[in-house]
C-alpha positions in Angstrom: 44.7 -120.6 3.3 41.7 -118.9 1.6 41.1 -115.2 1.8 37.8 -115.9 3.8 39.5 -117.9 6.5 39.2 -116.0 9.8 42.5 -114.7 11.3 43.2 -115.1 15.0 44.4 -111.8 16.4 46.7 -112.0 19.5 47.4 -108.7 21.2 50.4 -108.9 23.6 49.8 -106.3 26.3 52.5 -104.5 28.2 52.9 -105.9 31.7 52.2 -103.3 34.4 53.1 -105.2 37.6 56.3 -103.6 39.1 59.5 -105.5 38.3 57.8 -107.8 35.8 60.1 -108.5 32.9 58.7 -111.7 31.4 56.4 -112.1 28.4 53.7 -114.6 27.6 54.8 -114.7 24.0 58.5 -114.7 22.9 59.6 -113.2 19.6 60.5 -116.7 18.4 57.1 -118.1 19.2 55.4 -115.1 17.5 57.5 -115.9 14.4 56.4 -119.5 14.5 52.7 -118.5 14.8 52.9 -116.1 11.9 54.8 -118.6 9.7 52.1 -121.2 10.5 49.4 -118.8 9.1 46.1 -117.8 10.4 47.5 -115.4 13.0 47.9 -111.7 13.4 50.0 -110.4 16.3 50.0 -107.0 17.8 52.7 -106.2 20.5 52.5 -103.2 22.8 55.8 -101.5 23.2 57.5 -102.0 26.6 60.7 -100.8 28.2 60.5 -103.4 31.0 60.0 -106.5 28.9 63.1 -108.6 28.6 62.7 -108.9 24.8 63.3 -105.7 22.8 60.5 -104.3 20.8 62.7 -104.6 17.7 62.8 -108.4 18.2 59.0 -108.6 17.9 59.1 -106.3 14.9 61.7 -108.5 13.2 59.5 -111.5 13.8 56.7 -109.8 11.9 54.5 -108.4 14.7 52.9 -105.0 14.6 54.0 -102.6 17.3 51.6 -100.2 19.1 52.0 -98.0 22.1 52.0 -99.6 25.6 48.8 -100.0 27.6 46.6 -99.5 24.6 44.7 -102.8 24.7 41.5 -101.3 25.9 40.9 -99.8 22.5 42.0 -102.9 20.6 39.5 -104.4 18.1 36.8 -106.4 19.8 38.0 -109.7 18.2 41.6 -109.2 19.5 42.6 -111.7 22.2 44.4 -109.7 24.9 47.4 -111.8 26.0 49.5 -111.2 29.1 50.9 -112.8 32.1 50.1 -111.1 35.4 46.8 -109.7 36.6 45.5 -106.3 35.5 46.0 -103.3 37.8 43.8 -103.5 40.9 42.9 -99.8 40.6 41.3 -100.4 37.2 37.7 -101.5 37.7 36.4 -100.9 34.1 34.4 -103.6 32.3 36.3 -106.1 30.2 34.7 -106.7 26.8 37.6 -108.6 25.2 38.8 -112.2 25.6 41.8 -112.3 27.8 44.6 -114.9 28.3 46.5 -114.4 31.6 47.1 -115.5 35.1 44.1 -113.8 36.8 44.5 -115.4 40.3 40.7 -115.4 40.9 39.6 -119.0 40.6 40.6 -120.1 44.2 38.7 -117.4 46.0 41.7 -115.2 46.4 41.2 -111.7 47.8 39.1 -109.7 45.4 38.2 -112.6 43.1 34.7 -111.6 42.6 35.7 -108.1 41.6 37.9 -109.5 38.9 35.2 -111.8 37.5 32.6 -109.1 37.7 34.5 -107.0 35.3 34.2 -109.8 32.7 30.5 -110.2 33.4 29.9 -106.5 33.0 31.8 -106.2 29.7 30.6 -109.6 28.4 34.2 -110.7 28.0 35.9 -114.0 28.5 38.9 -115.2 30.6 41.1 -118.1 29.6 43.2 -118.4 32.8 46.7 -119.7 32.0 46.9 -121.6 35.2 43.9 -123.7 34.1 44.8 -124.5 30.5 45.1 -128.2 31.0 45.6 -131.3 28.8 43.4 -134.4 28.8 45.3 -135.7 31.9 44.7 -132.5 33.8 48.3 -131.3 33.6 48.9 -127.7 32.8 50.1 -127.2 29.2 52.5 -124.4 30.2 53.8 -123.2 33.6 56.5 -121.2 35.1 56.7 -123.7 37.9 60.2 -125.0 37.4 61.7 -121.5 37.3 59.5 -120.4 40.2 61.0 -123.1 42.3 64.5 -122.5 40.9 64.5 -118.8 41.7 62.7 -119.3 45.0 65.4 -121.6 46.1 68.0 -119.0 45.0 66.3 -116.3 47.1 66.0 -118.6 50.1 69.7 -119.5 50.0 70.7 -115.9 49.4 68.5 -114.6 52.3 70.2 -117.2 54.6 73.6 -116.0 53.4 72.6 -112.4 54.0 71.7 -113.3 57.6 75.1 -114.9 58.1 77.1 -112.2 56.4 75.1 -109.0 57.0 73.2 -109.7 60.2 70.7 -106.8 61.0 71.1 -105.1 57.6 68.1 -104.8 55.3 68.0 -107.3 52.5 68.8 -105.6 49.2 66.5 -105.1 46.2 66.3 -108.1 43.9 67.0 -107.3 40.3 66.8 -109.6 37.2 69.8 -111.6 36.1 70.9 -112.0 32.5 71.1 -115.7 32.9 71.3 -118.5 35.6 75.1 -118.7 35.4 75.5 -115.2 36.8 73.0 -116.0 39.6 74.7 -119.2 40.5 78.1 -117.7 40.6 76.9 -115.1 43.1 75.3 -117.8 45.3 78.4 -119.9 45.3 80.7 -117.0 46.1 78.6 -116.2 49.2 78.4 -119.8 50.4 82.2 -120.0 50.1 82.6 -116.9 52.2 80.4 -118.4 54.9 82.2 -121.8 54.9 79.2 -123.9 55.7 76.1 -125.2 53.9 72.5 -124.6 55.0 70.0 -127.4 55.3 67.1 -126.7 52.9 63.7 -128.4 52.9 61.6 -128.4 49.8 57.9 -129.2 50.1 56.3 -130.6 46.9 59.7 -131.8 45.7 58.4 -134.0 42.9 56.4 -131.4 41.1 57.6 -128.9 38.5 58.1 -126.2 41.1 59.8 -128.4 43.7 62.1 -130.0 41.1 63.3 -126.5 40.2 64.0 -125.7 43.9 66.0 -128.9 44.3 67.8 -128.3 41.0 69.0 -124.8 42.2 70.2 -126.1 45.5 72.2 -128.9 43.8 73.7 -126.5 41.2 74.7 -124.1 44.0 76.8 -126.9 45.5 74.6 -127.8 48.5 75.3 -131.5 49.3 72.5 -134.0 48.8 72.2 -134.8 52.5 71.4 -131.2 53.2 68.5 -131.1 50.7 65.4 -132.6 52.3 62.8 -133.5 49.7 59.2 -134.0 50.8 56.1 -134.7 48.7 52.6 -136.1 49.2 53.9 -139.4 50.8 55.7 -137.5 53.6 52.9 -135.0 54.2 50.1 -137.6 54.2 50.0 -137.7 58.0 49.1 -134.0 58.2 50.9 -131.0 59.6 52.2 -129.1 61.4 55.7 -130.7 60.8 58.5 -130.4 63.3 60.9 -131.3 60.5 60.4 -127.9 58.9 61.8 -126.3 62.1 64.9 -128.4 61.8 65.9 -126.9 58.4 67.6 -123.5 57.9 65.5 -122.8 54.8 62.0 -124.0 54.0 60.8 -123.7 50.4 57.1 -124.4 49.9 56.3 -125.5 46.3 53.0 -127.3 46.7 49.9 -126.9 44.5 47.0 -126.1 46.9 43.7 -127.4 45.8 41.8 -128.0 49.0 42.0 -127.3 52.8 44.9 -129.1 54.5 46.3 -128.9 58.0 48.9 -126.1 58.3 52.6 -126.9 57.7 53.8 -124.3 60.2 52.1 -122.7 63.2 52.9 -119.6 65.3 53.5 -121.9 68.3 56.2 -123.7 66.5 58.1 -120.6 65.4 57.8 -119.2 68.9 59.7 -122.2 70.3 63.3 -123.4 69.6 64.0 -123.9 65.9 66.8 -123.9 63.4 64.6 -122.3 60.7 65.4 -118.7 59.7 64.1 -118.4 56.1 60.8 -119.4 54.5 60.2 -119.0 50.8 56.5 -119.5 50.0 56.7 -120.0 46.2 53.1 -121.2 46.2 52.0 -117.8 47.5 48.5 -118.8 48.6 48.7 -115.6 50.6 45.0 -114.6 50.6 43.7 -118.2 50.1 41.6 -119.2 53.2 43.4 -122.5 53.1 47.0 -121.1 53.2 49.1 -123.8 54.9 51.6 -121.2 56.2 49.1 -119.1 58.2 51.8 -116.9 59.9 51.5 -114.1 57.3 49.0 -112.6 54.9 50.8 -110.2 52.5 52.9 -110.7 49.4 56.4 -109.3 49.4 58.0 -107.6 46.4 61.4 -107.5 44.7 62.2 -104.2 46.4 61.0 -105.5 49.8 61.6 -109.2 49.4 61.6 -110.4 53.0 58.9 -110.1 55.7 60.1 -110.2 59.3 57.8 -112.7 61.0 56.9 -111.8 64.5 58.0 -114.4 67.1 58.7 -114.6 70.8 61.9 -116.5 69.7 64.9 -114.2 69.5 66.1 -116.0 66.4 65.1 -114.0 63.3 62.6 -115.6 60.8 62.2 -114.0 57.4 59.6 -114.9 54.8 59.6 -114.3 51.0 56.2 -114.4 49.3 56.9 -112.8 45.9 54.3 -114.1 43.4 56.3 -113.7 40.2 59.8 -115.0 41.1 60.6 -116.3 37.6 61.1 -112.7 36.4 64.5 -112.9 38.1 65.5 -115.0 35.1 63.1 -113.4 32.6 64.5 -114.5 29.3 65.0 -118.2 30.1 61.7 -118.5 31.9 59.7 -116.7 29.2 61.3 -118.7 26.4 60.5 -122.0 28.0 56.9 -120.9 28.9 56.1 -119.7 25.4 57.5 -122.8 23.7 55.4 -125.0 26.0 52.3 -122.8 25.2 52.8 -122.9 21.5 51.0 -126.1 20.6 47.9 -124.9 22.5 48.1 -121.4 20.9 48.0 -123.2 17.5 44.6 -124.6 18.5 43.1 -121.1 19.1 41.5 -120.9 15.6 39.5 -124.0 16.5 39.0 -123.1 20.2 35.3 -123.7 20.0 36.1 -127.4 19.7 39.6 -127.8 21.0 39.4 -129.5 24.4 42.0 -127.3 26.2 40.1 -124.2 25.3 36.6 -125.5 25.7 37.5 -126.7 29.2 39.0 -123.3 30.1 35.9 -121.5 28.8 33.5 -123.8 30.8 35.6 -123.3 33.9 35.3 -119.5 33.5 31.5 -119.7 33.3 31.4 -122.1 36.3 33.4 -119.7 38.4 31.2 -116.8 37.4 28.2 -118.9 38.4 29.8 -119.7 41.8 29.8 -116.0 42.7 26.1 -116.2 43.4 26.4 -119.0 45.9 29.6 -118.2 47.8 29.8 -116.0 50.9 
């Protein structure tokens, strides 16, 4: 590589969302990028991130203090996972790579995009980095479903073993074996298996939910798997009410009839736990329109109001894979690597040109939407 060849500068920012332990770039992927050449990587120090700062330093990255990306060189591409703090409304002059959650008219979407417009910055939304077939190049979907299923089963176990007690704070697990062992121990104490229904079972997310249920020892006949063929007739679906646990893993792209209604949950049902992994909480087309807030790791379950005396609790944590932060981050970063290697030619690489066009299209749509 000649001395005049431009260097692509990635700046891995510290995540500020509470209980977020994942990273968009793993130390191993950083090392691969640096060994490839043409990259410079700056990493903000973080006590919450699953990977130690020393792992990045050993990979050849430069360490800087946390939350310092606002003063990064203008050509640095600010890379992260979750959205920026809501209380920060300053203009954004940099190029950002992250899950911004503002392309499907979620609550506050115009406020987010307006910051880029004001600062003349650019957003490459990780959710919309897609290959030529329209498939996302990297996603946390499998681990979102996997951990969502784990929370659903654990919440059901808690209802059986600790009825009336508040569900405990969810903390990250060192690996999936520890998580599975805990689930199996609780199921053994109860002595019976729940019926779990997974919506969107054929996708990345749904396959993760099914995988966890199987690994936890739930028999195949107790795992109800639905996808587009089963939902084609349109909801609401009485079959959801017949399950103990409902895990929603669909990718919502347009308005559809609701899966669940207040009338259904007010009447007789077996259902006592819903995990909305999709978390289209503020989306006007939310197919589970019985709630409108996200839950958190320290308050994981929302008590859904119902005239039925049987409890119904709902989990809507929007970053569930951080329960298994090392495994999910490693997989995501490895999947993202081939696309990151195209960053030096992003002005012509289709994945990046499509993402840039989409950003400009969404900015333009602000003028015509209500």
